[in-house]
C-alpha positions as CSV (number, residue, x, y, z in Angstrom):
1,M,-33.3,63.1,22.6
2,E,-29.6,63.0,22.9
3,H,-30.0,61.6,26.5
4,N,-32.4,59.0,25.2
5,S,-30.0,58.1,22.5
6,R,-27.1,57.7,24.9
7,G,-29.4,55.7,27.2
8,N,-30.4,53.4,24.4
9,M,-26.7,53.0,23.4
10,W,-25.8,52.2,27.0
11,R,-28.6,49.7,27.2
12,W,-27.5,48.1,23.8
13,R,-23.9,47.8,25.0
14,K,-25.1,46.2,28.3
15,T,-27.3,43.9,26.3
16,A,-24.5,43.1,23.9
17,G,-22.3,42.2,26.8
18,L,-24.9,39.9,28.2
19,L,-25.5,38.4,24.8
20,A,-21.8,37.9,24.4
21,A,-21.7,36.0,27.6
22,I,-24.7,33.9,26.6
23,F,-23.1,33.3,23.2
24,G,-19.9,32.3,24.8
25,L,-21.9,29.7,26.8
26,L,-23.6,28.6,23.6
27,L,-20.3,28.3,22.0
28,W,-19.1,25.9,24.7
29,V,-22.3,23.9,24.4
30,T,-22.7,23.8,20.6
31,G,-19.1,23.9,19.6
32,C,-19.6,26.9,17.3
33,P,-20.0,30.7,17.5
34,A,-23.6,31.7,17.7
35,A,-22.7,34.9,15.9
36,Y,-22.4,32.6,12.8
37,A,-25.4,30.4,13.6
38,L,-27.6,32.2,11.0
39,S,-24.8,32.7,8.5
40,D,-23.9,30.6,5.4
41,E,-20.3,31.7,5.7
42,A,-18.0,28.7,5.5
43,G,-14.3,28.3,6.0
44,I,-14.1,27.1,9.5
45,K,-10.7,25.5,10.1
46,V,-10.4,22.0,11.6
47,Y,-7.4,20.7,13.6
48,C,-6.9,17.2,15.1
49,N,-4.3,17.0,17.8
50,A,-2.9,20.3,16.4
51,D,-2.6,18.8,12.9
52,Y,-4.4,21.1,10.4
53,R,-6.9,19.2,8.3
54,G,-8.8,21.7,6.2
55,S,-11.1,24.7,6.3
56,T,-14.4,23.4,4.9
57,A,-16.3,23.0,8.1
58,Y,-19.4,25.1,8.4
59,I,-22.3,26.0,10.7
60,D,-25.7,24.4,10.5
61,T,-28.1,27.3,10.3
62,G,-31.0,25.5,12.0
63,S,-29.1,24.3,15.1
64,G,-26.0,26.4,15.2
65,V,-23.9,23.3,15.4
66,A,-20.5,23.1,13.8
67,L,-20.4,20.4,11.1
68,V,-17.2,18.9,9.9
69,P,-16.9,17.2,6.5
70,L,-16.2,13.5,6.8
71,A,-13.1,13.8,4.7
72,L,-11.5,16.0,7.4
73,I,-11.7,13.3,10.0
74,E,-10.3,10.5,7.8
75,G,-7.1,9.1,9.3
76,I,-7.7,10.4,12.9
77,P,-5.5,8.0,15.0
78,G,-7.6,5.1,16.3
79,L,-10.9,6.2,14.7
80,R,-12.8,3.6,12.8
81,F,-16.0,4.4,10.9
82,D,-18.2,3.0,8.2
83,I,-21.2,4.6,6.5
84,K,-23.3,2.3,4.2
85,D,-26.8,2.9,3.0
86,N,-27.1,5.9,5.4
87,Q,-26.3,3.6,8.4
88,A,-23.2,5.0,10.2
89,W,-20.9,3.4,12.7
90,F,-18.1,5.1,14.6
91,A,-15.7,3.5,17.1
92,I,-12.7,4.7,19.2
93,N,-11.3,4.2,22.6
94,G,-13.6,1.2,23.3
95,R,-16.8,3.3,22.5
96,Q,-19.1,2.5,19.6
97,L,-21.7,4.9,18.2
98,K,-24.4,4.1,15.7
99,T,-26.7,6.5,13.9
100,T,-28.5,7.1,10.6
101,V,-27.6,10.0,8.4
102,G,-30.2,12.7,8.9
103,S,-31.5,11.2,12.1
104,N,-31.7,13.2,15.4
105,T,-30.9,10.1,17.5
106,Y,-27.9,7.8,18.1
107,T,-26.9,4.9,20.2
108,L,-23.7,4.8,22.2
109,N,-22.6,1.4,23.6
110,G,-26.2,0.3,23.4
111,K,-27.9,3.4,25.0
112,S,-30.0,5.9,23.0
113,Y,-29.4,9.6,22.9
114,R,-30.5,12.6,20.9
115,W,-28.4,14.8,18.7
116,R,-28.9,18.6,18.5
117,C,-27.9,18.1,14.9
118,G,-27.0,14.7,13.5
119,L,-25.0,13.7,10.4
120,Q,-26.1,15.7,7.4
121,Y,-25.5,15.6,3.7
122,W,-23.9,18.8,2.4
123,E,-22.7,20.0,-1.0
124,Y,-19.8,17.6,-1.2
125,G,-20.8,14.6,0.8
126,I,-21.5,13.9,4.5
127,A,-20.7,16.1,7.5
128,V,-20.6,15.2,11.2
129,P,-21.4,17.3,14.3
130,A,-17.9,17.9,15.7
131,R,-18.6,18.4,19.4
132,D,-21.5,16.0,19.9
133,L,-19.8,13.1,18.0
134,F,-16.3,13.4,19.4
135,E,-17.3,14.1,23.0
136,A,-19.6,11.1,22.9
137,L,-16.6,9.1,21.7
138,G,-14.5,10.3,24.7
139,C,-12.5,13.0,22.9
140,G,-12.1,16.7,23.6
141,V,-13.4,19.5,21.4
142,R,-12.5,23.2,21.6
143,W,-13.6,26.2,19.7
144,D,-11.3,29.2,18.9
145,G,-13.7,32.0,18.1
146,E,-11.0,34.5,17.2
147,N,-9.5,32.2,14.5
148,R,-12.8,30.4,13.7
149,A,-11.3,27.0,14.3
150,V,-12.4,23.7,15.7
151,Y,-9.8,21.7,17.7
152,I,-10.5,18.0,18.1
153,D,-8.2,16.4,20.8
154,V,-8.1,12.6,20.5
155,P,-6.3,10.6,23.2
156,V,-3.5,8.9,21.3
157,E,-3.4,5.2,22.0
158,S,-0.8,3.0,20.4
159,A,-2.1,0.7,17.7
160,P,-2.7,-2.8,19.0
161,M,0.6,-4.7,18.9
162,P,0.8,-7.8,16.7
163,Q,0.4,-10.9,18.8
164,R,1.6,-14.4,18.1
165,V,-1.4,-16.6,18.3
166,A,-0.2,-20.1,17.3
167,K,2.3,-21.1,20.1
168,A,3.4,-24.4,18.4
169,A,6.5,-24.4,16.3
170,L,5.8,-23.7,12.6
171,P,8.3,-24.0,9.7
172,L,8.8,-20.4,8.9
173,R,10.4,-17.1,9.9
174,M,8.8,-13.7,9.2
175,A,9.5,-10.0,9.2
176,F,6.8,-7.4,9.3
177,I,6.4,-3.6,9.7
178,H,4.4,-2.1,12.5
179,D,4.2,1.7,13.0
180,E,7.2,2.0,10.7
181,R,9.3,-0.3,12.9
182,L,10.7,-3.6,11.8
183,W,9.9,-6.8,13.7
184,L,11.2,-10.3,13.4
185,L,9.4,-13.5,14.5
186,D,10.9,-17.0,14.4
187,M,7.8,-19.2,14.3
188,N,10.1,-22.2,14.1
189,R,10.7,-21.7,17.8
190,A,7.7,-22.6,20.0
191,E,6.6,-19.7,22.2
192,A,9.0,-17.2,20.6
193,E,7.6,-13.6,20.5
194,P,8.1,-10.8,18.0
195,Q,11.5,-9.1,18.3
196,L,11.9,-5.4,17.6
197,V,14.8,-4.3,15.4
198,P,16.3,-1.0,16.4
199,G,15.6,2.0,14.2
200,E,12.6,4.0,13.0
201,N,11.1,5.1,9.6
202,V,11.3,1.6,8.1
203,D,10.0,2.2,4.6
204,Q,10.0,-1.2,2.9
205,I,11.0,-4.8,3.3
206,I,13.2,-6.1,0.4
207,G,13.2,-9.7,1.5
208,W,15.3,-12.6,2.9
209,S,18.7,-13.8,1.5
210,E,18.7,-17.1,-0.2
211,D,20.1,-18.9,2.9
212,G,17.6,-17.1,5.1
213,Q,20.3,-15.6,7.4
214,W,19.8,-12.0,6.5
215,L,16.9,-9.7,5.8
216,A,17.2,-6.5,3.7
217,Y,15.0,-3.4,4.1
218,L,14.9,0.3,3.5
219,R,14.8,3.1,6.1
220,R,14.1,6.8,5.5
221,T,16.4,9.3,7.0
222,S,13.4,11.5,8.0
223,D,9.8,11.2,9.1
224,D,8.6,12.4,5.6
225,E,6.9,9.3,4.2
226,F,7.3,10.7,0.6
227,S,11.1,11.2,1.0
228,D,13.4,9.7,-1.6
229,D,16.3,9.8,0.9
230,T,16.2,6.1,1.8
231,R,19.1,3.8,2.9
232,L,19.7,0.1,2.4
233,W,19.9,-1.9,5.7
234,V,20.3,-5.5,6.6
235,V,19.7,-7.4,9.8
236,R,20.7,-10.9,10.8
237,A,17.8,-13.4,11.1
238,D,18.4,-13.6,14.9
239,G,18.0,-9.8,15.1
240,E,21.3,-9.3,16.8
241,Q,23.1,-7.2,14.1
242,S,21.6,-4.5,11.9
243,L,23.8,-2.6,9.5
244,C,23.5,0.3,7.0
245,L,25.2,-0.9,3.8
246,D,25.5,2.4,1.9
247,D,25.6,6.0,3.0
248,Q,24.0,7.1,-0.3
249,P,20.2,7.1,-1.1
250,V,19.1,4.0,-3.0
251,V,16.6,3.9,-5.9
252,R,13.4,2.0,-4.9
253,G,12.5,-0.9,-7.2
254,T,16.2,-1.7,-8.1
255,L,17.1,-3.9,-5.2
256,A,17.3,-7.7,-5.5
257,W,19.1,-10.5,-3.7
258,S,21.4,-12.8,-5.6
259,P,20.0,-16.3,-6.1
260,A,23.4,-17.8,-5.3
261,E,25.0,-15.9,-2.4
262,N,24.6,-13.2,0.2
263,A,24.8,-10.3,-2.2
264,I,22.4,-7.5,-3.1
265,A,22.3,-5.5,-6.3
266,Y,21.0,-2.0,-6.1
267,Q,21.3,1.5,-7.5
268,T,22.3,4.6,-5.6
269,M,21.6,8.2,-6.5
270,M,22.7,11.7,-5.4
271,L,20.1,14.1,-4.3
272,G,20.1,17.8,-5.3
273,K,22.5,19.2,-7.8
274,N,24.2,15.9,-8.4
275,A,21.0,13.9,-9.0
276,S,22.3,12.5,-12.2
277,D,25.3,10.9,-10.5
278,Q,24.0,7.3,-10.1
279,S,25.8,3.9,-9.8
280,L,24.8,0.3,-9.9
281,K,26.4,-1.4,-6.9
282,L,26.7,-4.8,-5.3
283,A,26.9,-5.4,-1.6
284,V,28.5,-8.7,-0.7
285,L,29.1,-10.6,2.5
286,E,32.8,-11.4,2.5
287,N,34.5,-13.2,5.4
288,G,31.7,-12.1,7.8
289,K,31.7,-8.5,6.7
290,W,29.5,-6.6,4.3
291,V,31.4,-4.8,1.4
292,S,29.8,-2.6,-1.2
293,N,31.4,-2.1,-4.6
294,K,30.4,-0.2,-7.7
295,L,29.7,-2.3,-10.8
296,V,29.1,0.5,-13.3
297,D,28.2,4.1,-13.5
298,C,24.7,4.5,-14.7
299,R,23.5,6.7,-17.6
300,G,20.3,7.2,-15.8
301,T,17.8,5.6,-13.4
302,I,17.4,1.8,-13.8
303,A,13.9,1.0,-14.7
304,G,14.1,-2.8,-14.1
305,L,16.6,-5.2,-12.6
306,S,16.6,-9.0,-12.4
307,W,19.2,-11.7,-11.7
308,F,20.2,-14.3,-14.2
309,P,20.2,-17.9,-12.8
310,G,23.4,-18.8,-11.1
311,G,23.9,-15.2,-9.8
312,C,26.8,-14.4,-12.2
313,S,25.1,-11.5,-14.0
314,I,22.2,-9.1,-13.8
315,A,19.7,-7.9,-16.4
316,V,18.9,-4.2,-16.2
317,T,16.8,-1.9,-18.3
318,W,17.5,1.7,-19.1
319,R,15.4,4.7,-20.1
320,R,15.3,5.7,-23.7
321,G,18.2,8.1,-24.6
322,D,17.5,11.8,-24.4
323,D,18.5,12.2,-28.0
324,G,15.6,9.9,-29.1
325,K,17.9,7.9,-31.3
326,E,17.8,4.7,-29.3
327,G,14.7,3.1,-27.7
328,P,14.5,1.3,-24.4
329,V,17.0,-1.5,-23.9
330,I,17.9,-4.5,-21.8
331,D,21.6,-5.0,-20.9
332,R,23.4,-7.9,-19.2
333,I,26.0,-6.8,-16.6
334,D,28.4,-9.4,-15.1
335,L,29.9,-9.1,-11.7
336,G,33.0,-7.6,-13.2
337,G,31.0,-4.7,-14.6
338,K,31.1,-5.9,-18.3
339,C,28.0,-4.8,-20.1
340,T,26.4,-6.6,-23.1
341,R,23.4,-5.5,-25.0
342,L,20.6,-8.1,-25.1
343,F,17.6,-6.3,-26.5
344,T,16.6,-3.0,-28.0
345,L,12.9,-2.2,-28.5
346,P,12.3,-2.2,-32.3
347,S,12.0,1.3,-33.7
348,N,8.5,0.7,-34.9
349,G,7.5,0.2,-31.3
350,A,9.4,3.2,-29.9
351,E,8.3,6.0,-32.3
352,S,6.4,9.0,-31.1
353,D,2.9,9.4,-32.4
354,E,1.0,12.6,-33.2
355,S,0.4,13.3,-29.5
356,G,4.1,13.2,-28.7
357,L,3.8,10.0,-26.7
358,Y,6.4,7.3,-27.1
359,P,7.7,4.3,-25.1
360,C,10.5,5.6,-23.0
361,E,11.5,2.7,-20.7
362,I,11.1,-1.0,-19.9
363,R,9.8,-1.5,-16.3
364,G,9.2,-4.3,-13.9
365,L,11.6,-6.7,-15.6
366,K,11.0,-10.4,-14.7
367,L,13.4,-13.1,-16.1
368,S,12.3,-16.7,-16.5
369,P,14.1,-19.1,-14.2
370,D,16.3,-20.3,-17.1
371,G,17.1,-16.7,-18.1
372,R,15.8,-17.0,-21.7
373,Y,12.6,-15.0,-21.5
374,A,11.9,-11.6,-20.2
375,A,8.5,-10.2,-19.2
376,Y,8.2,-6.4,-18.7
377,F,5.9,-3.4,-19.0
378,L,6.5,-0.7,-21.7
379,A,6.2,2.7,-20.1
380,L,5.3,5.9,-22.0
381,N,6.6,9.4,-21.4
382,S,3.5,10.1,-19.4
383,E,3.3,9.0,-15.8
384,S,-0.4,9.7,-15.6
385,L,-1.1,7.3,-18.4
386,N,1.3,4.8,-17.0
387,A,-0.6,4.7,-13.7
388,D,-3.7,3.6,-15.6
389,G,-1.9,0.8,-17.5
390,M,1.1,-0.1,-19.7
391,T,1.7,-2.5,-22.5
392,L,2.8,-6.0,-21.2
393,Q,5.2,-7.9,-23.4
394,V,7.4,-11.0,-23.4
395,V,10.6,-11.3,-25.4
396,D,12.8,-14.3,-26.2
397,L,16.3,-13.0,-25.3
398,Q,17.9,-15.7,-27.5
399,N,15.8,-14.5,-30.4
400,P,14.8,-10.9,-29.7
401,Q,12.8,-10.7,-32.9
402,K,10.2,-12.9,-31.1
403,L,8.3,-10.3,-29.2
404,F,4.8,-11.0,-27.9
405,T,2.3,-8.4,-26.7
406,I,0.0,-9.8,-24.0
407,G,-2.1,-6.7,-23.5
408,D,-2.5,-3.7,-21.1
409,A,-1.8,-4.1,-17.4
410,L,-0.8,-2.2,-14.3
411,G,3.0,-2.1,-13.9
412,Y,3.4,-4.3,-10.9
413,P,6.2,-6.9,-11.3
414,E,4.6,-8.9,-8.4
415,W,1.7,-9.6,-10.9
416,L,4.2,-11.4,-13.2
417,T,5.3,-15.0,-12.2
418,W,7.1,-17.6,-14.2
419,S,6.5,-21.3,-13.7
420,P,9.6,-23.3,-12.5
421,D,10.1,-24.8,-16.0
422,S,10.1,-21.3,-17.6
423,R,7.4,-22.3,-20.1
424,K,4.4,-20.5,-18.5
425,L,3.9,-16.9,-17.4
426,A,1.0,-16.0,-15.2
427,C,0.0,-12.4,-15.2
428,I,-2.8,-10.0,-14.3
429,V,-4.1,-7.8,-17.2
430,G,-6.6,-4.9,-17.3
431,C,-6.5,-1.1,-17.3
432,D,-7.4,1.7,-14.9
433,R,-5.3,2.2,-11.8
434,I,-7.9,0.8,-9.3
435,A,-6.7,-2.7,-8.4
436,S,-10.2,-4.0,-7.4
437,T,-11.9,-3.7,-10.8
438,N,-11.2,-5.0,-14.3
439,K,-8.2,-7.2,-13.5
440,R,-8.1,-10.7,-15.0
441,L,-5.7,-13.7,-14.8
442,K,-4.0,-14.7,-18.0
443,V,-1.4,-17.4,-18.6
444,V,1.0,-17.3,-21.5
445,D,2.3,-20.7,-22.7
446,I,5.5,-21.1,-24.6
447,V,5.2,-24.1,-26.9
448,N,7.9,-24.8,-29.5
449,S,9.2,-21.2,-29.0
450,R,5.8,-19.8,-29.8
451,F,3.6,-17.8,-27.4
452,Q,0.0,-18.8,-26.7
453,E,-2.2,-17.1,-24.2
454,Q,-5.2,-18.2,-22.1
455,D,-7.6,-15.8,-20.5
456,L,-8.6,-17.4,-17.2
457,G,-10.6,-14.5,-15.8
458,E,-14.3,-14.6,-15.0
459,A,-17.0,-12.1,-15.6
460,D,-17.5,-9.6,-12.8
461,M,-14.6,-11.0,-10.9
462,V,-11.2,-9.5,-10.2
463,D,-7.9,-11.3,-9.8
464,S,-4.5,-10.5,-8.3
465,R,-1.3,-12.0,-6.8
466,P,-0.6,-15.1,-8.9
467,F,2.2,-17.5,-8.1
468,W,3.0,-21.0,-9.1
469,G,3.0,-24.1,-6.9
470,I,5.5,-27.0,-6.8
471,N,6.7,-28.0,-10.3
472,G,4.2,-25.6,-11.9
473,Q,1.3,-28.0,-11.5
474,Y,-0.6,-25.6,-9.3
475,L,-1.4,-21.9,-9.8
476,F,-2.5,-19.8,-6.8
477,Y,-4.1,-16.4,-7.0
478,A,-6.6,-14.1,-5.2
479,R,-10.1,-13.7,-6.7
480,G,-13.2,-11.8,-5.6
481,R,-16.1,-10.0,-7.0
482,E,-15.2,-6.7,-8.6
483,S,-15.7,-3.8,-6.2
484,G,-15.4,0.0,-6.2
485,T,-17.6,0.5,-3.1
486,W,-14.6,1.4,-1.0
487,L,-14.2,4.6,-3.1
488,A,-17.5,5.9,-1.8
489,E,-17.5,8.4,1.1
490,G,-17.7,6.8,4.4
491,R,-16.4,3.4,3.1
492,H,-12.7,4.1,2.6
493,Q,-11.8,1.8,5.6
494,E,-13.5,-1.2,4.1
495,V,-11.5,-4.0,2.6
496,R,-11.0,-3.4,-1.1
497,V,-12.5,-6.7,-2.4
498,P,-15.0,-8.0,0.2
499,G,-15.2,-11.8,0.3
500,Q,-12.0,-12.2,-1.7
501,Q,-10.6,-15.8,-1.5
502,V,-7.4,-17.5,-2.4
503,W,-7.9,-19.8,-5.3
504,C,-6.0,-22.8,-6.7
505,R,-5.9,-24.0,-10.3
506,K,-4.7,-27.4,-11.3
507,W,-4.8,-28.0,-15.1
508,T,-8.3,-27.0,-16.0
509,E,-9.8,-27.4,-12.5
510,E,-10.0,-24.4,-10.2
511,Y,-11.4,-24.0,-6.7
512,P,-11.1,-21.7,-3.6
513,V,-8.9,-22.8,-0.7
514,T,-9.9,-20.1,1.8
515,V,-13.3,-19.0,3.1
516,P,-13.3,-15.5,4.6
517,E,-16.4,-13.7,5.9
518,N,-18.2,-11.4,3.4
519,T,-16.6,-8.3,5.0
520,Q,-13.1,-9.8,4.9
521,A,-10.5,-10.3,2.1
522,D,-7.8,-12.9,1.8
523,Y,-4.4,-12.2,0.1
524,P,-1.9,-15.1,-0.6
525,L,1.7,-14.3,0.5
526,S,3.9,-17.4,0.2
527,L,3.8,-21.1,-0.6
528,S,6.2,-23.5,1.1
529,P,8.8,-25.1,-1.2
530,D,7.3,-28.5,-0.7
531,G,3.8,-27.2,-1.7
532,K,2.2,-28.3,1.6
533,F,1.6,-24.9,3.3
534,L,0.3,-21.5,2.3
535,V,0.6,-18.3,4.2
536,F,-2.0,-15.7,3.6
537,E,-3.3,-12.4,5.0
538,R,-7.0,-12.1,6.1
539,L,-7.9,-8.5,6.3
540,D,-10.8,-7.2,8.5
541,W,-10.1,-3.5,7.5
542,F,-8.3,-2.0,4.6
543,D,-5.1,-1.6,6.8
544,Q,-5.4,-4.4,9.4
545,G,-5.9,-8.1,9.7
546,S,-4.3,-11.4,10.7
547,L,-1.8,-13.8,9.3
548,Y,-2.8,-17.4,8.7
549,L,-1.1,-20.7,7.8
550,L,-3.1,-23.1,5.7
551,D,-2.3,-26.8,5.5
552,L,-3.2,-27.6,1.9
553,G,-3.5,-31.3,2.6
554,T,-6.1,-31.0,5.4
555,N,-7.5,-27.5,4.6
556,Q,-6.9,-26.6,8.3
557,E,-6.2,-22.9,9.0
558,V,-4.0,-21.8,11.8
559,K,-4.0,-18.1,12.9
560,V,-0.4,-17.2,13.2
561,L,-0.4,-13.5,14.0
562,D,-3.1,-11.0,15.0
563,N,-3.3,-7.2,14.7
564,L,-1.2,-7.2,11.6
565,Q,-0.8,-3.8,9.9
566,V,-0.8,-3.7,6.1
567,D,-0.3,-0.9,3.6
568,P,-3.1,-0.7,1.0
569,G,-0.6,0.8,-1.5
570,F,-1.6,2.6,-4.6
571,Y,-5.3,2.3,-5.3
572,G,-5.6,-0.9,-3.4
573,N,-2.6,-2.8,-4.9
574,Y,-1.2,-3.8,-1.4
575,Y,2.4,-3.4,-2.5
576,P,5.0,-3.4,-1.3
577,D,4.2,-6.3,1.1
578,S,4.3,-5.5,4.8
579,V,5.3,-9.1,5.6
580,S,8.2,-11.2,4.3
581,I,8.2,-15.0,4.8
582,K,11.2,-17.4,4.8
583,W,10.4,-21.1,5.1
584,V,12.5,-23.3,7.4
585,L,12.0,-26.8,6.2
586,R,14.1,-29.7,7.5
């Protein structure tokens, strides 16, 4: 009996060893441990190019195949995919794979194959077969049985470089960001190619100086894309000289070129223990050299900054005082540092309600060209609520008692634009943080010092990016059908407003001036000073497209730049712009 028991144990150990070998072979074939094939136990870790992505992968009990939630493969370098009405498409490294969710077949570059286990719905969405999918797409997949982890190894290929398409000379210069590097392109020179500016971690383009000879931009000091440690840089238009103007971190949203000279106003801050040590500064080009001087010590972070016409003074807004005795204010600071109070939010608009909420600062300040009127967003002491919308107001700075509330809007100063005569304000209103729904165009007319508003939105349509044409006779903006489809799983890479066009309004007549495909979206960027040309982006994906020049007289489109990277921004707002245009008109 004992002998038989030992014999049985020996036979079991031998069989177990054989099974282990077989299971190891199965592991290589299926991309998962057969020991877990009949288990519902989840928690398999997923890595892509050694980057940890999550631990919600699991084993399909019927096939023993490791399934990876779609969310864990979002953002894999070079991977494109789209899943709509159960029809799935994947592409990488020149290979294209099509299948149907739940199907046991797929096509790869036009040829049909069978899955051992295809795409499946699971508790939280869609999951894909790790090994079968990625090996079909030319990637490597490894299984680490000891740590229960799937490793996906994707050959890293550089994103396609932006290419100049139009070779003829065009009346503009541009700067754009590609892979966090800054590039310059002088389209005014026939055949000129994009020029790389030295330096990595380019965070944002501030824009061109008034004379077009310098470009300002921000660079982070680290690879951390969420870092506040950014520095102010400038580069000459010919790309021959780039300089860091300040060795202290700058506050995003406080930088603005002077309308009169090569000078930039901005706020610096100290990180860490001295975070409250902040200054408003002015960097000026003097005798060929950049000099930075402090204008005033700041009592806190500037919430809004805008130059007065002539460039002799700056309007700034400050956060409500900690003692609660004074509401948000607008001050005027001249270039000698003298500060004058222009406006204090009336106490009946700055009081706390029963919830403890109160207006704490004026943001996104936009002065009219004559400096008389100020448009701004009124922020509460709750960033979560501010992200869904803030109160949009206009005040007459010569008569601060005249305060007009337009409505609720997302706090993007780019969505506020004054007509050249300072008598019309075009803006985008509508709440919830998603930029592709519930956003309407409004125009506020100032007639005999009174505010009158027109709602120019259309039912089921969404508007964005308004700006005025020459003499304020034309108003350009983006318009498309409201869409939240890009929020659905598998569709995050789609453009945010499919079929969105650039529209033009003249008096009471409005009409589209661009015609994209149904899967594309157009975004206006810049109008030439003479009103003859419009530059716009045409996106094919949420983060990639091309740059076009439109002749408004002939309606002829010219593709200027291909493979343009764009940043979709916060919930599809596409700010800050990844491209900056400077017109060169003779």
